[in-house]
C-alpha positions as CSV (number, residue, x, y, z in Angstrom):
1,X,14.2,-29.8,-8.8
2,X,14.0,-26.1,-7.9
3,X,10.5,-24.9,-7.3
4,X,9.6,-21.7,-9.1
5,X,8.2,-19.4,-6.3
6,X,5.9,-17.7,-8.9
7,X,4.1,-21.1,-9.2
8,X,3.8,-21.7,-5.5
9,X,0.6,-19.7,-4.8
10,X,-2.4,-18.9,-6.8
11,X,-3.1,-15.2,-7.4
12,X,-6.0,-14.9,-5.0
13,X,-6.1,-12.1,-2.5
14,X,-7.9,-13.3,0.6
15,X,-9.3,-9.9,1.3
16,X,-10.5,-9.4,-2.2
17,X,-12.0,-12.9,-2.2
18,X,-13.9,-12.1,1.0
19,X,-15.3,-8.8,-0.4
20,X,-16.2,-10.2,-3.8
21,X,-17.7,-13.5,-2.5
22,X,-19.9,-11.6,-0.2
23,X,-21.3,-9.6,-3.1
24,X,-21.5,-12.5,-5.5
25,X,-23.5,-14.7,-3.1
26,X,-26.0,-12.0,-2.3
27,X,-28.8,-10.5,-4.3
28,X,-28.3,-6.9,-5.4
29,X,-30.9,-5.6,-3.1
30,X,-29.4,-7.3,-0.1
31,X,-26.0,-5.9,-1.1
32,X,-27.5,-2.4,-1.2
33,X,-29.1,-2.8,2.2
34,X,-25.7,-4.0,3.6
35,X,-23.7,-1.1,2.3
36,X,-26.0,1.9,1.7
37,X,-28.2,2.4,4.7
38,X,-28.2,5.2,5.3
39,X,-27.1,7.0,2.1
40,X,-24.6,9.1,4.1
41,X,-22.6,6.0,4.7
42,X,-22.2,5.4,1.0
43,X,-21.2,9.0,0.5
44,X,-18.4,8.7,3.1
45,X,-17.4,5.3,1.7
46,X,-17.1,6.8,-1.8
47,X,-15.1,9.8,-0.7
48,X,-12.7,7.5,1.1
49,X,-12.6,5.2,-2.0
50,X,-11.6,7.8,-4.5
51,X,-9.1,9.4,-2.1
52,X,-7.5,6.1,-1.4
53,X,-7.7,3.8,-4.4
54,X,-6.8,0.3,-3.4
55,X,-8.1,0.4,0.1
56,X,-11.1,-1.4,1.5
57,X,-13.6,1.4,0.7
58,X,-12.4,1.3,-3.0
59,X,-13.0,-2.4,-3.2
60,X,-16.5,-2.1,-1.6
61,X,-17.6,0.7,-3.9
62,X,-16.3,-0.9,-7.1
63,X,-17.8,-4.3,-6.3
64,X,-21.1,-2.6,-5.3
65,X,-21.3,-0.8,-8.6
66,X,-20.2,-3.9,-10.5
67,X,-23.0,-6.0,-8.9
68,X,-25.6,-3.4,-9.8
69,X,-24.2,-3.2,-13.4
70,X,-24.4,-7.0,-13.8
71,X,-28.0,-6.9,-12.7
72,X,-28.7,-4.1,-15.1
73,X,-27.4,-6.2,-17.9
74,X,-29.4,-9.2,-16.8
75,X,-32.7,-7.6,-15.7
76,X,-32.9,-4.1,-17.1
77,X,-33.5,-0.9,-15.2
78,X,-36.3,-2.1,-13.0
79,X,-38.8,0.6,-13.9
80,X,-41.6,0.7,-11.4
81,X,-39.6,-1.1,-8.7
82,X,-37.9,0.3,-5.6
83,X,-34.6,-0.8,-7.0
84,X,-34.7,1.8,-9.8
85,X,-34.8,4.8,-7.6
86,X,-32.4,3.4,-5.0
87,X,-29.8,2.4,-7.5
88,X,-30.2,5.6,-9.5
89,X,-29.6,7.6,-6.3
90,X,-26.5,5.6,-5.5
91,X,-25.1,5.8,-9.1
92,X,-25.5,9.5,-9.2
93,X,-24.0,10.1,-5.8
94,X,-20.9,7.9,-6.5
95,X,-20.4,9.4,-9.9
96,X,-20.6,13.0,-8.5
97,X,-17.9,12.1,-6.0
98,X,-15.7,10.4,-8.5
99,X,-15.9,13.4,-10.8
100,X,-14.6,15.6,-8.0
101,X,-11.5,13.4,-7.9
102,X,-10.8,13.3,-11.7
103,X,-8.0,15.4,-13.2
104,X,-9.2,18.9,-14.3
105,X,-6.9,19.5,-17.3
106,X,-8.4,21.9,-19.8
107,X,-8.2,21.7,-23.6
108,X,-6.3,24.7,-24.9
109,X,-8.7,27.1,-26.5
110,X,-6.5,27.4,-29.7
111,X,-7.4,23.7,-30.3
112,X,-11.1,24.5,-30.8
113,X,-11.2,23.6,-34.5
114,X,-11.6,19.8,-34.7
115,X,-8.9,19.6,-37.3
116,X,-6.4,20.8,-34.7
117,X,-7.9,19.0,-31.8
118,X,-7.8,15.5,-33.2
119,X,-4.0,15.2,-33.9
120,X,-3.4,16.6,-30.4
121,X,-5.9,14.1,-28.8
122,X,-4.4,11.1,-30.7
123,X,-0.9,12.2,-29.5
124,X,-2.2,12.3,-25.9
125,X,-3.8,8.9,-26.3
126,X,-0.5,7.5,-27.6
127,X,1.5,9.0,-24.7
128,X,-0.8,7.9,-22.0
129,X,0.7,5.6,-19.4
130,X,-1.7,2.8,-20.3
131,X,0.4,2.2,-23.4
132,X,3.7,2.1,-21.4
133,X,2.8,0.1,-18.3
134,X,5.4,-2.0,-16.4
135,X,3.1,-5.0,-16.7
136,X,4.0,-5.1,-20.4
137,X,7.7,-5.5,-19.5
138,X,6.8,-8.9,-17.9
139,X,5.3,-9.9,-21.2
140,X,8.3,-8.6,-23.2
141,X,10.7,-10.6,-21.0
142,X,8.5,-13.7,-21.0
143,X,8.7,-13.4,-17.2
144,X,5.3,-14.9,-16.4
145,X,4.2,-18.2,-15.1
146,X,1.2,-20.1,-16.5
147,X,-0.8,-19.1,-13.4
148,X,0.1,-15.4,-13.8
149,X,-1.0,-15.5,-17.5
150,X,-4.3,-17.1,-16.3
151,X,-4.8,-14.4,-13.7
152,X,-4.2,-11.7,-16.3
153,X,-6.6,-13.3,-18.8
154,X,-9.3,-13.7,-16.1
155,X,-9.2,-9.9,-15.3
156,X,-9.0,-9.0,-19.0
157,X,-12.1,-11.2,-19.5
158,X,-14.3,-9.1,-17.2
159,X,-14.5,-6.3,-19.7
160,X,-13.9,-8.3,-22.9
161,X,-17.1,-10.3,-22.4
162,X,-19.3,-7.3,-22.2
163,X,-17.7,-4.8,-24.6
164,X,-20.4,-5.2,-27.2
165,X,-23.1,-4.2,-24.7
166,X,-21.6,-0.8,-24.3
167,X,-21.5,-0.2,-28.0
168,X,-25.1,-1.3,-28.3
169,X,-26.3,0.8,-25.4
170,X,-24.5,3.9,-26.7
171,X,-25.9,3.4,-30.1
172,X,-29.4,4.2,-28.8
173,X,-28.5,7.9,-28.2
174,X,-26.2,8.7,-31.2
175,X,-27.4,10.4,-34.4
176,X,-28.8,8.0,-37.0
177,X,-25.8,8.4,-39.4
178,X,-23.3,7.5,-36.6
179,X,-25.1,4.2,-35.9
180,X,-23.7,2.8,-39.1
181,X,-20.2,2.9,-37.6
182,X,-21.3,1.4,-34.3
183,X,-23.2,-1.4,-35.9
184,X,-20.2,-2.1,-38.2
185,X,-18.2,-2.4,-34.9
186,X,-20.8,-4.8,-33.5
187,X,-20.8,-6.8,-36.7
188,X,-17.1,-7.3,-36.2
189,X,-17.6,-8.1,-32.5
190,X,-20.0,-10.9,-33.5
191,X,-17.7,-12.5,-36.0
192,X,-18.8,-10.8,-39.1
193,X,-21.8,-13.1,-39.5
194,X,-20.1,-16.2,-38.1
195,X,-21.1,-16.5,-34.4
196,X,-18.5,-19.1,-33.7
197,X,-16.0,-16.3,-34.4
198,X,-17.7,-13.7,-32.1
199,X,-14.9,-12.3,-29.9
200,X,-16.1,-13.7,-26.6
201,X,-16.2,-17.1,-28.3
202,X,-12.6,-16.7,-29.6
203,X,-11.4,-15.8,-26.1
204,X,-12.7,-18.8,-24.1
205,X,-10.4,-21.5,-25.6
206,X,-7.4,-19.3,-24.6
207,X,-8.8,-18.8,-21.2
208,X,-9.5,-22.5,-20.8
209,X,-6.0,-23.4,-22.0
210,X,-4.6,-21.7,-18.9
211,X,-7.1,-23.2,-16.5
212,X,-10.2,-21.0,-16.8
213,X,-11.3,-17.9,-15.0
214,X,-12.2,-17.9,-11.3
215,X,-14.5,-15.5,-9.5
216,X,-11.9,-14.7,-6.9
217,X,-9.5,-13.5,-9.6
218,X,-11.5,-10.4,-10.2
219,X,-9.8,-7.2,-9.0
220,X,-11.7,-4.1,-8.1
221,X,-9.8,-2.2,-10.8
222,X,-11.2,-4.5,-13.4
223,X,-14.7,-3.7,-12.1
224,X,-13.9,0.0,-12.2
225,X,-13.2,-0.1,-15.9
226,X,-16.5,-1.8,-16.5
227,X,-18.3,0.7,-14.2
228,X,-16.6,3.6,-16.1
229,X,-17.8,2.3,-19.4
230,X,-21.4,2.0,-18.0
231,X,-21.2,5.6,-16.7
232,X,-20.0,7.0,-20.0
233,X,-22.0,4.9,-22.5
234,X,-25.2,4.0,-20.6
235,X,-25.6,7.1,-18.3
236,X,-23.4,9.7,-19.9
237,X,-24.6,13.3,-20.2
238,X,-24.7,13.6,-24.0
239,X,-22.8,12.3,-27.0
240,X,-19.3,13.5,-26.3
241,X,-18.5,11.3,-23.4
242,X,-19.0,8.0,-25.2
243,X,-17.2,9.2,-28.3
244,X,-14.1,10.2,-26.3
245,X,-14.1,7.2,-24.0
246,X,-14.8,4.4,-26.5
247,X,-12.9,6.0,-29.3
248,X,-9.8,6.4,-27.2
249,X,-10.1,2.9,-25.8
250,X,-10.3,1.3,-29.3
251,X,-7.5,3.5,-30.7
252,X,-5.1,2.6,-27.9
253,X,-5.7,-1.1,-27.4
254,X,-3.7,-2.5,-30.3
255,X,-0.6,-0.9,-28.9
256,X,-1.1,-3.0,-25.8
257,X,-2.4,-6.2,-27.4
258,X,0.5,-6.6,-29.8
259,X,2.8,-7.2,-26.8
260,X,0.4,-9.7,-25.2
261,X,0.2,-11.5,-28.6
262,X,3.9,-11.6,-29.1
263,X,4.4,-13.2,-25.7
264,X,1.7,-15.8,-26.3
265,X,3.2,-16.7,-29.6
266,X,6.6,-17.2,-28.0
267,X,5.0,-19.6,-25.7
268,X,4.3,-21.7,-28.7
269,X,0.5,-21.3,-28.7
270,X,-1.4,-22.1,-31.9
271,X,-2.8,-19.3,-34.0
272,X,-6.3,-20.6,-33.3
273,X,-5.7,-20.1,-29.5
274,X,-4.4,-16.6,-29.9
275,X,-6.9,-15.6,-32.6
276,X,-8.7,-13.2,-30.3
277,X,-5.6,-11.0,-30.0
278,X,-4.8,-11.3,-33.7
279,X,-8.2,-10.1,-34.7
280,X,-8.1,-7.2,-32.3
281,X,-4.7,-6.1,-33.4
282,X,-6.1,-5.9,-36.9
283,X,-9.5,-4.3,-36.2
284,X,-9.4,-2.1,-33.1
285,X,-7.3,0.8,-34.5
286,X,-9.7,1.0,-37.4
287,X,-12.6,0.9,-35.0
288,X,-11.1,3.8,-33.0
289,X,-10.6,5.9,-36.1
290,X,-14.2,5.0,-37.2
291,X,-15.6,6.1,-33.8
292,X,-14.0,9.5,-34.1
293,X,-14.7,10.0,-37.8
294,X,-18.4,9.2,-37.2
295,X,-18.8,11.2,-34.0
296,X,-16.7,14.3,-34.3
297,X,-18.9,16.1,-36.9
298,X,-21.4,16.4,-34.0
299,X,-18.9,18.0,-31.7
300,X,-19.4,21.7,-32.1
301,X,-17.9,23.6,-29.3
302,X,-14.9,23.9,-27.0
303,X,-17.1,22.5,-24.2
304,X,-17.8,19.4,-26.4
305,X,-14.1,19.0,-27.1
306,X,-13.4,19.2,-23.3
307,X,-15.9,16.3,-22.7
308,X,-14.3,14.2,-25.4
309,X,-10.8,14.8,-24.0
310,X,-11.8,14.3,-20.4
311,X,-13.7,11.0,-21.1
312,X,-10.8,9.7,-23.2
313,X,-8.3,10.3,-20.4
314,X,-10.7,8.9,-17.8
315,X,-11.3,5.6,-19.6
316,X,-7.6,5.2,-20.4
317,X,-6.7,5.8,-16.8
318,X,-9.3,3.2,-15.8
319,X,-7.7,0.7,-18.2
320,X,-4.3,1.5,-16.8
321,X,-5.9,0.8,-13.4
322,X,-6.7,-2.7,-14.6
323,X,-3.0,-3.2,-15.4
324,X,-2.1,-1.7,-12.0
325,X,-4.2,-4.3,-10.2
326,X,-2.8,-7.2,-12.2
327,X,0.8,-6.1,-11.9
328,X,0.5,-5.4,-8.1
329,X,-1.2,-8.8,-7.7
330,X,1.6,-10.6,-9.4
331,X,4.3,-8.8,-7.4
332,X,2.4,-9.4,-4.2
333,X,2.0,-13.1,-4.8
334,X,5.6,-13.4,-5.8
335,X,6.7,-11.7,-2.6
336,X,4.4,-14.0,-0.5
337,X,5.9,-17.1,-2.2
338,X,9.4,-15.9,-1.6
339,X,8.6,-15.3,2.1
340,X,7.1,-18.8,2.3
341,X,10.3,-20.3,0.8
342,X,12.5,-18.3,3.1
343,X,10.6,-19.5,6.2
344,X,10.7,-23.1,5.0
């Protein structure tokens, strides 16, 4: 029997595993002490990280923020503790540095009326590379092993599990009327009244079918998407950033998920197992339209439109980064397996 080299090795980077396990086994405060004393070291690390995505500094910065963000979700902001000021200083520093490395494309001034801006923005969302990623070609060709699908699902799960938290956090700062749309979104996320159908609950049987998620699966790019959502929805400077980021994310995701779903169906999986993707293909485009319809009446100036556009492109690029990390991981593991077979 011929051994499929794609099944020879699990998709675990030893270097990624080392960095991530160090963070996961250590309390947030100890992680901060390890990486951020003095603060100038973090500044230099962040500059290197955003100049060289994929390097060691990139991994350390993303896992550091990811660890802080998981603690934020578990324990809150820590008002009255040293952690609050220390983490706030770090978040602000890293965010300022990342902003310096973001694209600086300007919204054309003739698009200032929202009626002209929105069709242009939707076209830019559709054209973004996140919707045309080479990872999808592996799904289209059914060129994925069970282990590679498991690895994809494990990284997708990092953000899927926590999406509702960003909606809830952002709802605290939006106008009263806009909350209706966000809470409608949350109602859908939680199964429309049937908690067994809450989206994280729908996802787990599929994840378990392929062997379950493992901590060492997590790529820094998957952490970066979560960190970006936190920055835009929990710590964003005003309404426009969350509208652009989350609206674009919701509007684009069905274009990607339809290809995942088609592949999973061709594998012969039951409709119950793939229900998570079925539901999202049906709902998320409406959610995206709803976010923009509810939020854009509060966007009044060209400066506001610029924030909406910049945050939309930023979050789509972060999502594309997730696919970059998964795709590169698959190719790297395949190459390692082939080298192993060649030497044997």
